C-alpha positions as CSV (number, residue, x, y, z in Angstrom):
1,M,-0.1,0.0,0.0
2,A,1.4,3.4,-1.0
3,W,1.6,6.1,1.5
4,S,-0.5,9.2,1.0
5,A,-0.9,12.3,3.0
6,A,-4.1,14.1,3.4
7,Q,-4.0,17.6,2.0
8,A,-5.2,19.1,5.3
9,N,-2.0,17.8,7.1
10,I,0.6,19.1,4.6
11,I,2.3,22.4,5.8
12,T,4.1,24.0,2.9
13,S,7.0,26.5,3.1
14,A,4.6,29.1,1.7
15,M,2.2,28.5,4.6
16,R,5.2,28.6,7.2
17,A,6.3,32.0,5.6
18,A,2.7,33.4,5.8
19,E,2.4,32.4,9.5
20,A,5.7,33.9,10.3
21,E,4.7,37.2,8.4
22,S,1.4,37.2,10.3
23,A,3.2,36.8,13.7
24,L,5.7,39.5,12.8
25,L,3.1,42.1,11.7
26,S,1.0,41.2,14.9
27,R,3.9,41.9,17.3
28,Y,4.5,45.3,15.6
29,S,0.9,46.1,15.5
30,G,0.5,45.5,19.2
31,A,3.5,47.5,20.0
32,I,2.5,50.4,17.9
33,Q,-1.1,50.3,19.3
34,A,0.3,50.3,22.9
35,H,2.5,53.4,21.8
36,L,-0.5,55.3,20.6
37,D,-2.7,54.4,23.6
38,G,0.2,55.3,25.9
39,K,0.5,58.7,24.5
40,A,-3.4,59.3,24.8
41,R,-3.2,58.1,28.4
42,E,-0.6,60.9,29.2
43,R,-3.7,63.2,29.3
44,H,-5.9,60.7,31.0
45,Y,-7.9,59.5,28.1
46,D,-8.6,55.7,28.1
47,G,-6.7,55.3,24.8
48,I,-6.3,56.6,21.4
49,Q,-9.6,55.5,20.2
50,T,-11.4,57.4,23.0
51,A,-9.2,60.4,22.6
52,I,-9.9,61.0,18.9
53,T,-13.6,61.1,19.7
54,Y,-13.1,64.4,21.1
55,R,-12.1,66.1,17.9
56,D,-15.3,68.2,17.7
57,D,-15.8,68.5,21.4
58,P,-17.2,71.9,22.6
59,N,-14.2,72.0,25.1
60,P,-11.5,73.7,22.9
61,L,-8.7,71.9,24.7
62,F,-10.3,68.4,24.3
63,A,-11.0,69.2,20.6
64,A,-7.5,70.2,19.9
65,E,-6.0,67.2,21.6
66,G,-8.5,64.9,19.9
67,A,-7.6,66.4,16.6
68,A,-3.9,66.4,17.1
69,L,-4.0,62.6,18.3
70,F,-6.2,61.9,15.1
71,S,-3.7,63.2,12.7
72,W,-0.7,61.6,14.5
73,R,-2.3,58.3,14.6
74,S,-2.8,58.5,10.9
75,A,0.8,59.5,10.3
76,V,2.0,56.7,12.5
77,W,0.1,54.0,10.8
78,T,0.9,55.4,7.2
79,Y,4.6,55.2,8.2
80,A,4.4,51.9,9.9
81,T,2.5,50.2,7.0
82,A,5.0,51.5,4.4
83,E,7.9,50.4,6.3
84,L,6.6,47.0,7.4
85,S,5.6,46.3,3.7
86,K,9.3,46.9,3.0
87,V,10.2,44.4,5.6
88,T,7.8,41.8,4.4
89,A,9.0,42.4,0.7
90,G,12.6,41.8,1.9
91,E,13.6,45.4,1.0
92,R,14.4,46.1,4.6
93,D,15.9,44.2,7.6
94,V,13.6,43.4,10.5
95,P,14.3,46.2,13.0
96,P,14.0,45.5,16.8
97,V,10.5,46.7,17.8
98,D,11.7,49.3,20.3
99,A,14.0,50.8,17.5
100,F,11.0,50.7,15.1
101,L,8.9,52.7,17.6
102,G,11.6,55.3,17.8
103,E,11.3,55.8,13.9
104,L,7.5,56.7,14.2
105,P,6.5,60.2,13.7
106,E,6.8,62.2,17.0
107,F,3.8,63.7,18.7
108,Q,3.5,67.2,20.1
109,W,0.5,68.2,22.4
110,P,-1.1,71.3,21.1
111,P,-0.8,74.3,23.2
112,P,-3.8,75.3,25.4
113,P,-6.3,77.4,23.6
């Protein structure tokens, strides 16, 4: 009797590569999200998602902070997505997570209105 493997039990190198890429992106994504949330918590927001809801708040300080965090979040993810695409394409070495966080756009709190 000839040996045969069920298709469901075969793990290809492409599958391993996809799993490794997914794990890599998940690690960076979690660190970036924690970085964004940490910045928002500096001003006692629950996290970045809560903070950006204040963009149109009647309180001018909350509105300015929400708008600034909203723009910064977009800049961070735009940069991170582009650079991590280079990593997965083999155009860039995999940087240590902490070093990568240091490359992200900086944030400046807006001055009080």
